[in-house]
C-alpha positions in Angstrom: 0.0 -0.2 0.0 1.6 3.4 -1.3 0.3 6.5 0.3 0.1 9.3 -1.8 0.2 13.4 -1.2 -3.6 13.9 -0.5 -3.5 10.9 1.9 -0.5 13.0 3.7 -2.3 15.9 3.6 -5.6 13.8 5.4 -3.2 12.4 8.0 -1.9 15.1 8.9 -4.8 17.1 9.6 -6.5 14.3 11.4 -3.2 13.7 13.9 -2.7 17.5 13.8 0.4 17.4 12.3 2.0 20.5 10.7 3.5 19.6 7.2 5.0 22.5 5.5 4.1 22.1 1.4 7.9 21.6 0.8 8.1 18.8 3.5 5.6 17.0 1.6 7.2 14.6 -0.3 9.5 13.6 2.5 6.8 12.8 4.8 5.2 10.8 2.1 8.4 8.8 1.9 8.9 8.6 5.7 4.2 6.9 5.9 5.7 4.5 3.3 8.5 3.8 4.8 6.4 3.3 8.1 3.7 1.1 5.9 7.0 -1.3 4.8 8.0 -1.8 7.7 4.2 -2.7 9.4 4.5 -4.8 5.7 7.2 -6.8 6.9 6.0 -7.8 10.9 2.9 -9.3 9.0 5.0 -12.2 7.4 6.5 -12.8 11.1 5.1 -15.7 12.3 3.5 -15.2 15.7 1.1 -18.4 15.6 2.5 -19.8 18.8 3.8 -16.7 20.8 1.5 -15.9 23.7 0.4 -12.4 23.8 2.4 -10.4 26.7 1.0 -8.0 28.5 3.9 -6.4 29.9 7.9 -7.3 29.1 8.4 -7.6 32.1 8.2 -10.9 33.9 8.5 -9.7 37.3 5.9 -9.2 40.0 5.6 -6.3 42.2 6.1 -6.6 45.9 3.7 -5.4 47.8 4.2 -4.3 51.2 2.0 -5.3 54.5 -1.0 -2.4 55.2 0.1 -1.7 58.6 -2.0 0.4 61.1 0.4 3.6 62.5 0.1 6.2 64.5 -2.1 8.3 62.6 -3.7 10.6 65.1 -0.7 12.9 66.5 -2.1 16.3 65.0 -0.4 18.0 68.0 3.2 17.0 66.4 2.6 17.6 62.8 1.0 20.8 63.7 3.8 22.1 65.5 5.7 22.0 62.1 3.4 24.7 60.6 3.9 28.0 60.2 0.6 28.8 60.9 -2.3 27.3 62.5 -5.8 27.6 63.4 -8.4 25.4 65.2 -6.6 22.5 64.2 -6.2 23.4 61.1 -3.1 24.4 58.7 -3.4 28.4 57.5 -2.4 29.1 54.7 -2.3 32.3 52.4 -5.5 32.9 49.9 -4.6 31.8 46.7 -8.5 32.3 45.0 -10.0 36.0 45.2 
């Protein structure tokens, strides 16, 4: 399958690519090279190949959920530059 200049313009429009008129021929050649590569990939026999979810065979190690002391608001607020009613005080960002 070969691509012509009109198809390049249409692909560029749909993909929101800016292709200068003087680069149209070069872009057409690049698209045709990509299509030739895809055709080459179609020739590869993948009948006995399992589909991959990831190229990495390792699984993630999960840590155990542990309950920690989370009710130490006084210690946390002690680091705040300003606090009021048990909350951080920050500058107003919305007017």
